[in-house]
N, C-alpha and C positions, 0 to 999 in steps of 0.2 A: 252617755256612758252606760253600759250594761253592768249591773251589779248582781252577782250570784248570791242566792239566799245563804249558801254555806259560808260566805264571807262576811255576812252581817253580824254585828254584835248588838247587845242591848242598848248601846248608845245611839243606834240608828232609829229615827222616828218610827219607821215602818215596823221594825222588829220590836221596839218598845211597846207600841200599840198592840201588835199581834200577841205578844206574851201577856201583857197586862189585861187584854180583853177577855182572857179566860178567867172565869170567876175563881177557880181553885188556885191558879197562879197568883192572882191579885190578893186573895185572902191570905195565902201563905206569906207573900211579900210583906203585907201590912202587919201581920202578926210577928214577923221577925224583926221589923223595924220599930214597931210600937210595942210597949210592954202590956198589951191587952190581948184577950181572946176574942175572936170575932166568929160568930156563928155562920154568917153568910154575907156575901156582898152582891150588889147589883151593879153592873158595869155600863158606862156610857163613854165611848172614846171620842175624843175631839169634840166635846160638848161646847156649844157657844152660849154665853150668858150676856145679855144686853141689859144694863141697869137703867139707862136713860137714852132716849132717842137722839140726843145731841152728842153723845159720846160713843167712842168705839167700844165694841163688845170685847169680852175676854174669851179666848178659846182655851179650854182645858185639855191637857193631854189625856188624862184618865180621870174620870169622875166616878167615885164609888160610894155606895150607901150601905150601911150595915143594918142589922136587925133592930138596933136602937134608934134608927133614923139619923145617925151621925153620918155626915157626908165628908168625904176625903177627896182632895184634889192632889193627884200625884203628877208631878212635873219632873221631867228629866232635863237637866242642863249640863251641857258639856263645855267646860272652860279650858282654854289653852293656858298653860303655865310656862311662860318664856323663861323664867328663872330656873326651871327644871330641865330645860333643853327644848329644842325645836319640836321634837316628837312627843313631848309629854302632854298628856291630856288628863284633866281631873273630871270625874263625873260626880254630880251633886244632885240629890233629890230634894225638892222643895215641897213642903207640906203647908196647905192652907186649910184650916178647920172652919167649917161652916156649921153653925148650930141652928 
């Protein structure tokens, strides 16, 4: 199936990574969601982390680091809400802080 870029929303993995891979977009998003001022961020999209060779690794949608070396994992999750109707979709952002 061919998908046109003009039809994509932020809920699409490709579009989410494309928007959030821009440092200014990611910085603005983090500042709006979190009650903090961020000087700059460094971006790594779809970063993989392996904690132990016997376990599966974790793939992060967007991994950002600020000037204080605080790291942010930004994950987009799209959940279907059947109680709201067949077409209803809820978008949730999950944050994992790594110090």
